[in-house]
C-alpha positions in Angstrom: -20.9 31.5 29.1 -19.6 28.6 27.0 -21.9 25.6 27.3 -20.4 22.0 26.8 -21.4 19.3 24.0 -21.6 16.8 26.6 -21.8 17.0 30.2 -18.8 15.9 32.2 -18.2 13.5 34.6 -16.7 15.9 37.3 -15.2 15.7 41.0 -15.1 19.9 42.5 -12.1 20.3 45.2 -12.7 23.5 47.0 -13.1 24.9 50.8 -13.9 29.1 51.0 -16.4 31.0 49.2 -14.0 32.0 46.6 -14.5 28.7 45.4 -18.5 28.6 45.7 -19.3 30.6 42.2 -17.5 28.0 40.4 -19.4 25.1 42.2 -22.6 26.9 40.8 -21.4 27.4 37.5 -20.4 23.8 36.8 -23.8 22.8 37.6 -25.7 25.3 35.5 -23.4 24.5 33.0 -24.7 20.9 32.5 -22.1 18.8 34.4 -22.3 16.0 36.9 -20.7 17.0 40.3 -20.2 13.8 41.2 -18.3 14.2 44.3 -17.2 17.7 46.2 -14.2 17.4 48.4 -13.5 19.7 51.0 -11.7 20.2 54.1 -12.6 19.6 57.3 -15.2 21.5 59.3 -12.9 24.1 62.0 -13.6 25.8 64.6 -14.6 29.8 64.4 -14.7 32.8 66.2 -14.1 33.2 69.9 -16.2 30.8 70.6 -14.8 28.2 68.5 -17.7 27.2 67.2 -17.3 24.2 64.4 -18.3 25.2 61.0 -18.4 23.9 57.9 -16.5 25.3 55.0 -18.8 27.7 52.4 -18.2 25.2 50.1 -19.4 22.4 51.7 -22.9 24.6 53.0 -23.5 24.8 48.9 -22.8 21.5 47.9 -25.0 20.4 50.5 -27.8 22.7 49.5 -27.6 21.6 46.2 -27.9 17.6 47.2 -24.2 17.0 46.5 -22.4 14.6 48.1 -19.4 15.6 50.1 -16.4 14.0 51.6 -13.5 15.7 54.1 -10.4 13.4 54.3 -7.9 14.9 56.6 -5.3 13.5 54.4 -5.1 12.8 50.5 -1.4 11.8 49.7 -2.0 8.1 51.2 -5.7 8.1 51.7 -6.2 4.7 50.0 -9.9 5.0 50.6 -10.3 8.2 49.3 -8.6 7.4 46.3 -10.8 4.3 45.4 -13.6 6.1 45.7 -12.6 8.8 43.2 -11.2 6.4 40.6 -14.3 4.0 41.2 -16.0 7.7 39.7 -13.4 7.7 36.9 -13.8 11.4 36.6 -13.7 13.3 33.3 -11.8 16.2 35.1 -11.1 17.0 39.0 -11.9 21.1 38.9 -9.8 22.1 41.8 -10.8 26.0 43.5 -8.8 27.3 46.5 -9.1 23.1 47.9 -6.0 24.1 49.9 -4.5 20.5 49.9 -1.5 19.7 47.4 -3.0 17.2 44.8 -1.0 14.2 45.1 0.4 12.9 41.4 -2.1 9.7 41.6 -4.8 12.9 41.4 -3.0 14.6 38.7 -3.1 11.1 36.7 -6.4 9.8 37.3 -8.5 11.7 35.3 -8.3 11.9 31.1 -9.0 15.7 30.9 -6.7 16.4 34.0 -7.1 18.4 37.2 -8.3 21.6 36.4 -7.0 24.5 38.2 -8.9 28.3 38.8 -5.9 30.6 40.1 -6.5 34.3 41.2 -3.6 36.0 39.4 -1.7 36.8 35.9 0.3 33.5 36.1 3.4 32.9 36.6 2.7 36.4 38.4 1.6 35.8 42.3 2.4 31.9 42.7 1.4 30.9 46.0 -1.4 31.0 48.1 -2.4 34.2 48.7 -2.2 35.9 45.5 -5.5 38.3 46.1 -3.7 40.2 48.8 0.0 40.1 47.4 -1.5 41.9 44.3 -3.6 44.4 46.2 -0.7 44.9 48.8 1.5 45.3 46.1 -0.1 48.3 44.6 -0.8 46.6 41.4 -3.5 48.3 39.2 -4.6 45.2 37.2 -4.7 41.5 38.6 -6.9 38.4 37.0 -7.3 34.6 36.9 -5.6 31.8 35.0 -7.4 28.4 34.1 -4.3 25.6 34.1 -3.7 22.1 34.4 -2.4 21.6 37.4 1.3 19.7 38.1 3.2 18.5 41.0 4.9 22.5 41.2 3.3 24.9 43.0 0.9 27.0 40.2 3.6 26.0 37.8 1.3 23.9 35.4 0.6 24.8 31.7 -2.3 27.7 31.2 -5.5 27.5 29.7 -7.2 30.7 29.7 -7.0 34.6 31.0 -8.6 37.6 32.1 -7.7 40.8 33.4 -9.6 42.5 36.5 -8.8 45.7 37.7 -8.0 46.9 40.8 -9.5 50.2 41.9 -7.5 52.6 43.9 -10.0 51.6 47.3 -10.5 48.2 46.9 -9.3 46.0 49.5 -8.3 42.4 48.8 -11.8 41.1 49.9 -13.5 43.1 47.8 -11.1 41.7 45.0 -11.9 38.3 46.2 -15.6 38.6 45.2 -15.4 39.7 42.2 -12.3 37.2 41.0 -14.6 34.7 42.3 -17.6 35.5 40.4 -15.6 36.1 37.3 -13.7 33.2 37.2 -16.4 30.8 37.3 -17.3 31.0 33.8 -13.6 30.9 33.1 -13.6 27.3 34.2 -16.9 26.5 32.2 -15.2 27.6 29.2 -11.3 26.0 29.9 -14.0 23.0 30.3 -15.8 23.1 27.5 -12.5 23.8 25.1 -10.4 21.0 26.7 -13.5 18.6 26.0 -13.6 19.8 22.5 -9.9 19.8 22.0 -10.1 23.1 20.7 -8.3 24.4 23.7 -4.6 24.1 24.3 -2.2 24.0 27.2 -0.1 27.1 26.8 3.5 26.6 29.2 4.2 29.7 31.9 7.4 31.6 31.2 8.9 30.5 34.3 11.9 33.3 34.3 9.0 35.7 34.7 7.3 33.7 38.1 6.9 36.0 41.4 5.3 34.2 44.4 2.8 35.3 46.8 3.6 33.0 50.1 1.3 32.6 53.1 0.5 35.4 54.7 2.3 35.9 58.8 1.0 37.6 61.1 3.8 39.8 60.9 3.0 40.8 57.6 0.8 43.4 59.3 3.0 44.8 61.2 3.6 48.8 60.1 6.9 50.0 59.5 6.9 53.4 59.5 10.3 54.0 58.2 10.8 51.7 55.8 7.8 52.1 53.8 5.7 55.0 52.9 1.9 56.2 53.7 1.0 55.1 50.3 3.1 51.4 50.5 0.7 51.1 54.3 -1.9 51.9 53.0 -1.7 49.3 50.0 -0.9 46.7 52.7 -3.5 47.6 54.9 -6.1 47.2 51.7 -4.4 44.0 50.9 -4.0 42.3 54.4 -8.0 42.3 55.0 -9.6 40.9 57.0 -6.1 39.3 58.4 -3.2 40.2 59.4 -4.5 43.8 59.2 -2.3 46.5 60.5 -1.0 47.2 63.4 2.0 48.7 65.5 2.4 49.2 68.9 2.0 52.7 71.3 3.8 53.0 74.5 4.2 49.3 74.5 1.1 48.3 73.9 -0.4 47.0 70.8 -3.0 49.7 68.6 -4.7 48.0 65.2 -5.5 50.3 62.5 -8.8 49.7 61.2 -9.3 52.7 59.2 -6.6 54.8 57.5 -5.6 56.9 54.6 -2.6 58.6 52.9 -2.4 62.3 54.2 -1.5 65.3 52.3 -3.1 68.3 54.5 -0.7 67.5 57.8 0.4 70.7 59.1 4.1 69.9 60.0 6.7 67.0 59.1 6.3 64.0 60.4 9.6 61.5 61.4 9.0 58.2 60.6 6.4 56.4 63.5 6.1 60.4 65.0 3.0 60.9 66.3 0.8 64.3 65.5 -2.6 65.1 66.7 -4.7 68.5 65.8 -8.7 69.0 65.3 -9.4 65.8 66.6 -7.4 64.1 63.9 -4.6 61.9 64.2 -1.6 61.3 61.8 1.7 59.5 62.1 4.7 59.9 59.9 6.0 57.4 56.7 9.4 57.5 55.0 10.2 59.7 52.6 8.1 62.9 54.2 4.4 60.8 53.6 2.3 60.6 56.8 -1.1 58.6 57.3 -3.8 59.6 58.8 -5.3 57.0 61.4 -9.6 57.4 61.1 -10.5 54.3 63.5 -8.3 52.0 65.7 -8.4 49.8 68.4 -6.5 50.0 71.2 -5.4 46.6 73.2 -7.9 45.8 75.0 -10.4 47.7 74.2 -12.9 47.8 70.8 -12.5 49.6 68.2 -13.4 53.1 68.0 -12.7 56.9 65.9 -9.8 58.8 65.9 -11.3 61.5 67.9 -12.8 59.0 70.5 -9.4 57.3 71.0 -7.8 60.8 71.6 -10.3 61.6 74.5 -9.1 59.0 76.4 -4.9 59.0 75.1 -3.7 62.6 74.6 -0.5 62.5 72.4 2.5 63.8 74.0 4.6 65.9 71.6 7.7 63.4 70.5 5.3 60.3 71.1 6.4 57.9 68.3 4.7 54.0 67.4 6.1 50.9 67.1 7.4 51.9 70.6 
């Protein structure tokens, strides 16, 4: 990790667990985090228990000052607070709010962002999920200077990270969070020393990673191959996952795998049970094996347990 020549006065904006390693790394590097800005506590789980975000939990444990404004663009009190600090830089990692122009213009070194993709690929809210869902074999982190556009700012540093075939987006989140933290520290050191010069993105090569929708988890057996559906399942963990319908009732597929040993060809969506195994036909004569499912209103169960209570009749199809 590159050490700064002099400590910087920072404001840190972040919310989920992905941002925690960067906050910790900034402190280890000797920087002064004058204020941590995170989103308000939100209800979590079935019981809707009001829960502080991971960045707040970490910041309080480290005895840092935390604020949680509902809005920031026209929040005069919040603006005055940041202007009084006069930070050298504002570090933004998965904060979840658009940074207004007055914040972008405030620090002398700018607003430095860690983005979980190799920009200009996967601009947007869900870069890690879409990289996995699209079956990419490589992704990475980019540090950049924020501007008013969505992830369009000039780049500082990049690092590549492989996506292994069995990894889910949950696995990749942890890796990119850990690997990205020293990249932010190095970027700050380079900016402060004047040795790191921002590089404009090639906007013509940009791709988008839009925020996930519940319908992204719906399995389309006619349009997608087994591998494509498996990649989407890997990418859309823990939400929206993968689901379909059987006999008019929703069924969540918790574990699945492309299958090469299906005893007969299956039409897209067609189900086959054999030897306590459950297969589903997909596009282009491919098939998935469902290993664990959750029928509507019931708990997760193995395919074998599911079949004991739900015998598959010939011609049964998913999505109906």
